[in-house]
N, C-alpha and C positions, 0 to 999 in steps of 0.2 A: 471560902466555902460557904454554901448556903446555910447550912444548919448550925445552930449554936451548940447543940448538945449531940450526943452520940446517936440518939434515936433519929433525930432529923437528918443527921448526916448519912446514917445507913438508909433511911427511906429515899433520900435524894439519889444516892448512888444506885440503889437497886431499881428505882423507876427510870432513871436516865438509861441504865443498862437495857431496860425493857423498851425504852424509847417512846413511851406513851405520854408521859407527863413528869413534871417535877413539882415538889412541894416548896412553896416559897416560905418566908419567915413566919407568916401568919397561919400556915397550915392549909392554905387554899390550893386547889389543884389547878394549874395552868397548863393547857395543852400546848404542845410545841407544833407549830405549823411547819417549821423547818424540817421536821422529822422525815416527812415524805420526800423532800428534796434530798436530804442527806442520805436517806435509805437508797434512793435511786442512784445517786452518785457512788455510794459504796458498791452497789451491784454492778455498775458499769465498770468501775475500777477493778472489781473482782473478776469480771469476764475479760478484762484487758481490751475493752472495746473503745473506751474513751480516748486513750492515747493513740490507739491503732487508727481509729476513725479520724481523729484530728490530723494525724501525719498523712493518712491516705488522702484526705480532702485537700490538704495543702499540696501534696504531690500531684494530685489530679489537676488542680488549678494552675499550678506551674506548668505542667504538661500541655494543657490546653492553651494557655497564654503563650507560651513559647512556640507551640505549633502555629497558632494564628499569626503571630509576628513574622516568623520565618517564612510561612506561606506567602503573606502579603509582600514581604521584601523580595522573595524568590520571583513572584509574579511580576512585580514591578521591574526589577533590574535584569532578570535573565530571560524570562519567557517573552516579555514584551519586545526585547531586542531581537530574540530568535524568530519571532513571527514576522518581523519586518522583511520585506522582499529586497530592500536595499542592503540589508546586512545578512549575507548568507552564512555567517559564521554560526555554527550550532553549538549548543552548550556542551561541556565536557562530558556530561552524563550520557548524552545522546551518542557522542562520539565513542565513548567507552562501550555502550551497548552495541553499536554497529561494528566495532572492531573486535570485541571479545566474543560476542554471542552471534555475530553475523545477522543482525536484524536487517531486513529487507525494506528500506525506506519507501520503495515504490508500492509495496503492498499495505503499508501502515499510513494511517491518517496522522500527519506530522503534529497537528494541533493537539490531538488526543494524546499523542506520545509525550508532548511537552507538559500536558496537564498531569498525566500519570507520574512523570518524573518530578514535577513540582510537589505533588502530594506525597510521594515517597521520600523525597529528600527532606521535606519539612517534618515528616513523621520520625525520620532517622535522627535529625538533629535535636528535636524535642525529646526524643527517648534518651539520646546520649547526654542531654543537659540534666534530666532527671537522675540518670544513673550516676553522673559525676557528683552531683549535690548529695548523694547518699553518704558520701565519705567526707570526713572532717579534715584529714591530713592533706595538705597541698600537693606533696609529692605522690601520694597515692591517687589523688584526683587526676594528676597529670598522666600517670602510667595507665590507669584504669580508662581514662578519656581517649588515649591513643589506641589502646587495644580494643576497647569497645566500638570506636569509630570505624576501624578497619573491619571488624567482623560483622557489625551491623549493616554496613554499606555494601560488603560483598554478598551478604545473605539477601538483602532487600533487592539488589539489582539481579541476583540470580532467580529470585522470585518472579521478577518482571519478565525475565527471559523465559521462565517456564510458562507463564501466561501467554506470551506471544508465540511460543513454540507450539503450544495447544491450539492456537488460532491459525497455525500455518504460515506464519509471517517471518520465517527464517530462511535465508538463502541456502540452497543445497549445493554445496561445492563438491560433493563426492558423487555426482551423477555419472561421470564417465569412469569412475573407479570401481563400479559394481562388478562382481565376478559371477 
């Protein structure tokens, strides 16, 4: 303790609780410069902003980093091969969109479609990585990873279909079936 007798002890405790100053052994008042920082930290902790913002920034950095890495890898290994004229094999995502949602590749700019698919796939994978890392149990991560992968991919490719449908780039197979 700072004070030797009860009076000094009482003064030190009361002034520390006020946060302005403390009295040292000689009775001099010394101002705490740390008080402003401590008061700010306490307020941040009180409003739960420090932990939330720290976790949010970490998750945001993880999302952006994984998005950029997956996007670059996707562009290098999948889109570049699909754009070559010697290799007519289209990516699985394009095949899925054509077969499931009847996209008309004659109406669609193929390079734009590849760019859209690479952006959406990169976003999906980055989002799935962030969702998986929110959990600490390995088995829960696996289960949530599988479920979220299927749901996110189905939703994102359905959104691509809706955009191309609005643009009129879907094959109409039911022209002869109108009554």
